[in-house]
C-alpha positions in Angstrom: 71.1 129.6 65.9 74.6 128.1 65.3 77.5 130.3 66.2 80.3 129.5 63.8 82.8 132.2 63.0 83.2 132.6 59.2 85.2 135.8 59.3 88.1 134.2 57.4 85.7 133.1 54.7 84.1 136.5 54.4 87.5 138.2 54.0 88.8 135.7 51.5 85.7 136.0 49.3 85.3 139.8 49.9 81.8 139.4 51.3 80.0 141.9 53.6 79.7 141.3 57.3 75.9 140.9 56.7 76.7 137.5 55.1 77.6 136.2 58.5 74.0 136.9 59.7 72.6 135.4 56.5 74.7 132.2 57.0 73.8 131.9 60.6 70.0 132.3 60.0 69.6 130.2 56.9 72.6 128.2 55.7 74.5 126.9 58.8 71.5 124.8 60.1 71.3 123.1 56.7 75.0 122.4 56.6 74.7 120.9 60.1 72.0 118.6 58.8 74.2 117.6 55.8 77.0 116.7 58.2 74.7 114.6 60.2 73.4 112.8 57.1 77.0 112.0 56.1 77.6 110.6 59.5 74.6 108.3 59.3 75.1 107.4 55.6 78.7 106.3 56.2 79.7 106.9 52.6 80.5 109.7 50.2 77.4 111.9 49.6 76.8 114.4 46.9 75.0 117.7 47.5 73.5 119.5 44.4 72.9 123.2 44.4 70.6 124.7 41.7 70.2 128.5 41.2 69.8 130.9 38.3 72.9 132.8 37.2 74.1 135.2 39.9 71.7 133.8 42.6 74.6 133.0 45.0 74.9 129.3 44.5 78.7 129.4 43.9 79.1 131.4 47.2 76.9 128.9 49.0 79.0 126.0 47.6 82.2 127.7 48.8 80.6 128.3 52.2 79.6 124.6 52.4 83.2 123.6 51.7 84.5 126.0 54.3 82.1 125.0 57.1 82.0 121.3 56.5 85.8 121.2 56.3 86.7 123.7 59.1 83.9 123.0 61.6 82.9 119.4 60.9 86.3 118.1 59.9 85.0 116.5 56.7 86.9 116.1 53.4 85.0 118.1 50.8 85.4 118.6 47.0 83.5 121.4 45.3 82.6 121.1 41.6 80.6 123.3 39.3 78.7 122.0 36.3 80.6 124.9 34.5 83.8 123.0 35.1 82.6 120.4 32.6 81.9 122.7 29.7 83.3 121.4 26.4 86.5 123.3 25.4 86.1 126.3 23.1 87.4 124.2 20.2 84.8 121.4 20.9 82.0 124.0 21.1 83.2 125.6 17.8 82.9 122.2 16.2 79.4 121.7 17.7 78.5 125.2 16.3 79.8 124.2 12.8 78.3 120.7 12.7 74.9 121.1 14.4 73.9 124.8 15.1 75.9 128.0 15.5 74.3 128.8 18.9 76.0 125.8 20.4 79.4 127.5 20.1 78.3 129.5 23.1 78.7 127.8 26.5 75.8 127.3 28.8 72.9 125.2 27.6 72.6 121.4 27.9 74.6 119.9 25.1 77.6 122.2 25.8 78.7 120.1 28.8 80.8 117.0 28.8 78.4 114.9 30.8 80.4 111.7 30.4 83.4 113.5 32.0 81.2 114.8 34.8 79.7 111.4 35.6 83.1 109.7 35.5 84.7 112.3 37.8 82.0 112.1 40.4 81.7 108.3 40.2 85.5 108.0 40.7 85.3 110.2 43.8 82.3 108.2 45.2 84.0 104.9 44.7 87.5 106.1 45.6 89.1 105.3 42.3 92.1 107.4 42.8 93.8 109.5 41.5 90.9 111.7 40.3 91.6 114.6 38.1 89.3 117.6 38.7 88.8 119.8 35.6 88.3 123.5 36.0 86.9 126.1 33.5 88.3 129.5 33.0 85.4 131.9 32.3 87.7 134.8 31.6 89.1 132.9 28.7 85.9 130.9 27.9 87.9 127.7 27.9 89.0 124.8 30.1 92.2 125.2 32.1 95.0 123.0 30.8 94.9 119.4 31.9 98.3 119.7 33.6 96.9 122.3 36.0 94.0 120.2 37.2 93.6 119.4 40.9 94.4 115.8 41.7 92.4 114.0 44.5 94.2 111.1 46.1 92.3 110.7 49.4 88.7 109.6 50.3 86.1 112.4 50.1 83.2 112.7 52.5 81.1 115.3 50.6 80.9 116.4 47.0 79.3 119.7 46.4 78.1 120.2 42.8 76.5 123.5 41.8 75.0 124.5 38.4 72.3 126.7 36.9 70.6 123.8 35.1 71.1 121.2 37.7 67.9 119.2 38.0 66.4 120.8 34.8 63.9 118.7 32.9 63.3 118.4 29.2 60.2 119.9 27.8 57.4 118.4 25.6 58.0 118.9 21.9 55.0 121.2 21.7 56.5 123.6 24.3 59.4 124.3 22.0 57.4 125.8 19.2 56.8 129.2 20.7 60.0 131.2 21.0 60.6 132.8 24.5 62.8 135.6 23.2 64.2 137.2 20.0 67.3 135.0 20.1 65.1 131.9 19.5 62.8 133.8 17.1 65.5 135.1 14.8 68.5 132.7 15.2 66.6 129.4 15.7 63.8 129.7 13.3 63.7 126.0 12.5 63.9 124.9 16.2 67.0 122.9 15.5 68.9 124.4 18.4 66.0 124.1 20.8 65.4 120.5 19.9 69.0 119.5 20.2 69.4 121.1 23.6 66.1 119.5 24.8 67.2 116.1 23.5 70.5 116.3 25.3 68.8 117.3 28.5 66.4 114.3 28.2 69.0 111.7 27.2 72.1 112.4 29.2 71.6 114.8 32.1 69.3 112.6 34.2 72.2 110.1 34.6 74.3 112.8 36.2 71.4 114.1 38.4 70.8 110.7 39.8 74.2 110.8 41.5 73.0 113.6 43.8 71.8 112.7 47.3 70.7 116.1 48.7 69.2 118.9 46.6 69.3 122.6 47.4 67.6 125.3 45.3 68.1 129.0 45.4 64.9 130.1 43.7 64.8 133.4 41.9 61.4 135.2 42.0 61.5 135.3 38.1 63.8 135.3 35.2 63.6 139.1 35.1 66.2 139.4 37.9 68.8 137.3 36.1 70.1 140.1 33.8 71.2 142.3 36.7 72.5 139.4 38.8 74.6 138.1 35.8 75.9 141.6 35.1 77.1 141.9 38.7 78.7 138.5 38.4 80.6 139.6 35.2 81.8 142.8 36.8 83.0 140.9 39.8 85.0 138.6 37.5 86.4 141.6 35.7 87.5 143.2 39.0 89.2 140.0 40.1 91.6 140.2 37.1 94.9 142.0 37.5 95.8 144.9 35.2 98.2 142.6 33.4 95.5 140.2 32.5 93.6 141.1 29.4 90.8 139.1 27.8 88.2 139.5 25.1 85.9 137.1 26.9 84.7 139.5 29.6 81.2 140.6 28.6 79.8 144.2 28.6 76.1 145.0 29.3 75.0 144.3 25.8 76.8 141.0 25.7 75.3 139.9 29.0 71.9 140.8 27.7 72.3 138.5 24.8 74.1 135.8 26.8 71.2 135.2 29.3 68.8 134.7 26.5 70.4 131.3 25.9 69.4 130.4 29.5 65.9 131.8 29.6 63.8 128.9 28.4 65.4 126.3 30.7 65.6 128.7 33.7 61.9 129.6 33.5 61.0 125.9 33.1 63.2 124.9 36.1 61.6 127.6 38.3 58.3 125.9 37.7 59.3 122.2 37.8 62.2 121.9 40.4 60.9 123.5 43.6 58.7 120.7 44.7 61.4 118.1 44.1 64.3 119.5 46.2 65.2 118.8 49.8 65.8 122.5 50.7 64.1 125.4 48.9 65.4 128.8 49.5 63.2 131.5 48.0 64.9 134.7 47.1 63.6 138.2 46.4 64.9 140.4 43.6 67.7 141.6 45.9 68.8 138.0 46.5 67.6 138.1 50.1 66.2 134.9 51.4 62.5 135.2 52.2 61.7 131.6 53.1 63.2 128.2 53.5 61.0 125.1 53.0 62.1 121.5 53.4 60.2 120.0 50.6 61.3 116.3 50.6 63.0 114.3 53.3 66.6 113.2 52.8 66.8 109.5 52.2 
């Protein structure tokens, strides 16, 4: 077991001391292997982390940055697929032009995949300066361009996390039966489902192929996602100062509706992705890791 002190990390991210044990037992050995892979690859590598909403993938991504930077002296950039959501105005236009459900961020078709591919490719090929977009969930919009982080130095590791990272399009016949009342009542003609599925089939694989190492935090089922996502929203709310006010923070009812957008693809990904990743962390309903399996070898 690796003995790496992450107390500063725990304090910064307001994590319990038990996360130190979790990291030592499960995550740190994987991060050591990633550092070794970078050393042998002698190039920028990209690590992709998939996990349902609230599964802990963002925290794992932050831990990866901390450990690879502080302990292995690597230059690391952390990205979220969320950072590449279209702006609120762009999604409003999608909602008006294609289907009203596309105004809500989340599903494939609401990300600027061209921007995501360009950003990562520029980092890989050292085409500096590289502007890193960020998304403000509290305002449901992208941060202004002028506030973007600018990368001007070579990067060793790119960490990319996202709930639908590695997701696959479904066969047309699988779209017919609605998975929840949102699809049943607000997508009766399947226009939204078909558009999302087409976007996932046509554009997302070109992004996914940039990933060298795949990690999945696998929820036991979609049933856990509501509670996990609600905790995530409450954490976001508590992080805002009293002076910050926003209408974009969701209450319980709004979270319940919001996750229905994600249900179809999350459930399909839970079935299709596990046997394709390099590292599969299986979670219980309390987000505790029950097993780690190395499915495929890193090439």
